[in-house]
Every structure is written in C-alpha cells, then in structure tokens.
C-alpha positions in Angstrom: 133.7 142.5 43.2 133.2 143.3 46.8 130.2 141.2 48.1 129.9 143.3 51.3 128.8 146.2 49.2 125.5 144.4 48.4 124.6 143.4 52.0 121.4 145.1 53.1 119.2 145.3 56.1 115.6 145.7 55.1 113.3 147.2 57.7 110.1 145.3 58.2 107.2 147.6 59.1 103.7 147.0 60.5 101.1 147.1 57.7 98.6 148.8 60.0 100.6 151.7 61.5 104.0 151.6 59.8 106.0 151.2 62.9 109.2 149.1 62.8 109.3 148.2 66.5 108.1 144.7 67.3 108.0 142.4 70.3 108.9 138.8 69.5 107.1 136.3 71.7 108.5 132.8 72.3 107.7 130.3 69.7 104.3 128.6 70.0 104.8 124.8 70.1 108.4 125.5 69.1 107.4 126.2 65.5 105.7 129.6 65.0 107.1 132.8 66.4 104.5 135.5 67.2 105.2 139.2 66.8 103.4 142.1 68.3 103.7 145.7 67.0 104.9 147.9 69.8 102.9 150.8 68.5 99.4 149.5 67.6 99.5 146.0 69.2 98.7 144.1 66.0 99.7 140.4 66.5 100.9 138.3 63.6 103.2 135.4 63.0 106.7 136.1 61.8 105.8 134.6 58.4 102.7 136.8 58.0 104.8 139.8 58.8 107.3 138.9 56.2 104.6 138.2 53.6 103.0 141.6 54.3 106.4 143.2 53.6 107.1 141.3 50.4 106.6 144.3 48.2 109.3 146.3 50.1 111.7 143.3 50.0 111.1 142.8 46.3 111.9 146.5 45.6 115.2 146.1 47.5 116.0 143.0 45.5 115.3 144.8 42.2 117.5 147.7 43.2 120.3 145.4 44.3 120.0 143.5 41.0 120.5 146.7 39.0 123.5 147.7 41.1 125.1 144.2 40.6 124.5 144.3 36.9 126.0 147.7 36.5 129.1 146.8 38.6 129.5 143.5 36.7 129.5 145.2 33.3 132.0 147.8 34.5 134.2 145.1 35.9 134.1 143.0 32.7 134.9 146.1 30.6 137.9 146.9 32.7 139.0 143.3 32.6 138.7 143.2 28.7 140.6 146.5 28.4 143.4 145.1 30.5 143.6 141.8 28.8 143.6 143.3 25.3 145.4 146.5 25.9 148.6 145.4 24.1 146.8 144.4 20.8 147.3 146.7 17.9 144.2 145.3 16.1 141.7 146.0 18.9 140.8 149.5 20.0 138.4 150.6 22.8 136.4 153.7 22.8 
C-alpha cells in the first residue's frame, strides 16, 4: 500500500471570517504561539485555532479511514486470489 496516497494538508480557517491566511507571532515566553487572522484580525493561540478547526480535521480523518479500509480490503482480496489461485478446491467469484 502506498502510504503517500494518504498524506493530506488540512487547511485551517478562521472561525470568524473563514480566511485561511494567518500571521504567526513569536512564541510568548517560548511556549505559546499566537496567530492573527490576516483578514479580520482575530487573535488566538495556535492551540485555540486547532481546537476551533477540530470538526474539519475529524471529517478529514473519517474520510481517510474510509479510503484506507477500502484499499486494504481490495489489497487483501488480491493477495488471497494470488495465494490460492492454483487450488482446484477454492473458487473466487
């Protein structure tokens, strides 16, 4: 299975205006990175922004899980067909 097929970039958007352009400010006290929406100016920590986008991330994860399951089943079927293709007692439909 090609793992590169399942790599995704999920766009994080501002929960206020829907923009995906952010300015990242230097970490405060070396721990918390602040972000500022380039469109509406909303400020939030990086963690808050990720938490606000959790539904979008969860939907992508669900979609990827479906794709992985489908591809795994197809790969297992192909493997079983190949392994048992010479048997006169086992037939595949």
